[in-house]
C-alpha positions in Angstrom: 93.0 -241.6 196.3 91.7 -238.7 197.9 89.7 -235.8 195.9 91.7 -232.9 197.5 93.3 -230.1 195.3 97.0 -231.2 194.9 99.9 -228.8 196.5 101.4 -226.4 194.4 105.6 -227.2 194.0 106.9 -223.5 194.3 110.3 -224.9 192.1 108.0 -226.1 189.2 105.9 -223.5 189.3 108.9 -221.1 188.5 110.8 -223.4 186.0 107.3 -223.4 184.5 106.8 -219.6 184.2 110.1 -219.2 183.1 110.4 -222.1 180.6 106.6 -220.6 178.7 107.7 -216.9 179.0 110.8 -217.9 177.3 109.1 -219.8 174.4 106.3 -216.6 174.2 109.0 -214.6 174.1 112.4 -215.9 172.0 114.8 -213.4 171.5 113.9 -212.1 174.9 116.6 -212.6 178.1 114.4 -214.2 180.5 115.6 -215.1 184.2 114.2 -214.6 188.1 115.9 -213.2 190.5 118.9 -211.1 188.7 121.5 -210.1 191.2 121.7 -206.5 191.9 124.3 -204.4 190.0 124.2 -207.5 187.4 124.6 -206.3 183.8 121.0 -207.3 181.9 121.2 -208.0 178.5 118.2 -206.2 177.2 115.3 -206.8 175.7 114.8 -208.8 178.5 111.8 -209.9 181.1 112.9 -210.6 184.7 110.4 -212.3 187.2 110.5 -212.6 191.2 107.5 -213.8 193.1 106.9 -210.7 195.2 104.4 -212.1 198.0 103.1 -215.3 199.3 100.0 -214.1 200.9 97.4 -216.4 203.4 93.6 -215.3 204.4 93.6 -219.3 205.2 90.3 -220.1 207.0 91.0 -223.7 207.6 91.5 -225.0 204.1 90.4 -228.5 203.4 90.5 -230.3 206.4 93.9 -231.6 205.3 96.4 -229.4 207.2 97.4 -227.7 204.3 97.0 -224.0 203.5 95.4 -221.5 200.4 97.7 -218.6 199.6 97.6 -216.3 196.7 100.8 -216.4 194.8 102.4 -212.8 194.1 104.5 -212.1 190.8 105.9 -209.3 189.5 107.8 -209.1 186.1 109.8 -206.5 184.9 110.1 -205.8 181.3 113.4 -204.5 180.2 114.8 -202.6 177.6 117.8 -200.2 176.7 117.2 -197.0 178.0 119.4 -195.4 174.8 117.6 -197.6 172.7 114.8 -195.0 173.5 111.7 -197.3 172.1 109.3 -196.9 174.8 106.7 -197.5 172.5 108.7 -201.2 172.0 108.4 -201.8 175.7 105.2 -200.8 176.0 104.4 -203.3 173.4 106.1 -205.9 174.6 104.7 -205.7 178.4 100.8 -205.9 176.6 102.0 -208.8 175.2 103.1 -210.0 178.0 99.8 -209.0 180.0 98.3 -210.9 176.9 100.4 -214.1 177.8 99.8 -214.3 181.5 96.2 -213.6 181.6 94.1 -216.7 183.0 97.6 -219.2 182.9 98.3 -222.2 184.9 101.5 -223.0 183.6 100.7 -226.7 183.7 101.0 -226.6 187.4 98.4 -226.9 190.5 97.3 -223.3 190.3 94.1 -220.9 189.9 94.2 -219.3 186.9 96.9 -215.9 186.8 94.3 -212.7 187.4 94.9 -208.9 188.7 97.5 -208.3 185.8 98.2 -204.6 185.6 101.8 -203.1 184.4 102.9 -199.7 184.9 105.9 -197.9 184.3 108.7 -198.6 187.0 112.2 -198.0 187.6 114.5 -201.5 188.1 116.1 -201.6 191.2 116.1 -197.8 192.2 116.6 -194.9 189.4 118.4 -195.6 187.0 119.6 -194.1 183.7 120.4 -197.6 182.1 117.0 -199.3 181.3 113.7 -198.2 180.0 111.1 -200.5 182.6 107.2 -201.7 182.8 106.2 -203.9 186.0 103.8 -206.4 185.0 102.1 -207.9 188.2 99.9 -210.8 188.3 98.5 -213.8 191.4 97.8 -216.9 191.2 95.7 -218.8 194.4 97.6 -222.2 195.3 97.7 -224.9 198.0 101.3 -225.5 199.8 101.8 -228.2 201.6 101.4 -232.0 201.9 97.9 -233.0 202.8 98.0 -235.2 206.2 95.9 -237.9 203.9 98.0 -239.6 202.4 96.1 -242.6 201.5 98.1 -245.0 203.2 95.5 -246.3 205.6 92.7 -248.8 206.2 89.6 -247.7 204.3 86.6 -248.9 206.2 84.2 -250.8 204.8 81.5 -250.7 207.2 80.8 -248.4 210.3 78.7 -249.9 213.5 78.0 -247.2 216.1 77.7 -248.5 220.0 76.5 -246.7 223.0 78.4 -246.1 225.9 79.0 -248.1 228.4 78.0 -251.2 226.0 81.0 -251.0 223.7 84.0 -253.1 223.4 84.4 -256.2 221.6 82.0 -258.1 224.5 79.3 -256.0 223.1 79.4 -255.8 219.4 75.9 -257.4 219.2 74.2 -254.2 220.6 75.9 -251.7 217.5 73.6 -250.3 215.0 75.4 -250.9 211.4 76.0 -247.5 209.6 75.5 -247.3 205.8 77.8 -245.7 204.1 77.1 -243.8 200.5 
């Protein structure tokens, strides 16, 4: 078996984040990617993966790509409730919940968490909104090393032109660690 980092399954990551946030905020509507114009039950935490950013430097020799997955979590309360402090408290609790989370998925710990006032989907008199931002390092794609080949037991070095089966006696053994 190889020792390369496992790839991140984006769908599993989404499901794990939603499940964890839903459990931590039991009386809050939690979902990914709401539809524009859709009436939203409040209080709510609406999640989205905003960006996949790569500064890939060649990786691990597996042909996978190292990325940073950037997420937003919009904490919403009804504007009519007039409870700005409760909204900020929810955002602070979410920041605390997200901090260094891995969600049981092969990703780096959550970082660069910030929370700021925002307008959800443009100016609105329906919702008070705080946006919480966080990101994870992750590996995407399958490794070209699938552990389905012959693992060498012995390695020998030959020197051209004395190579091939008739020259095996001239080969030098290399000791593997």
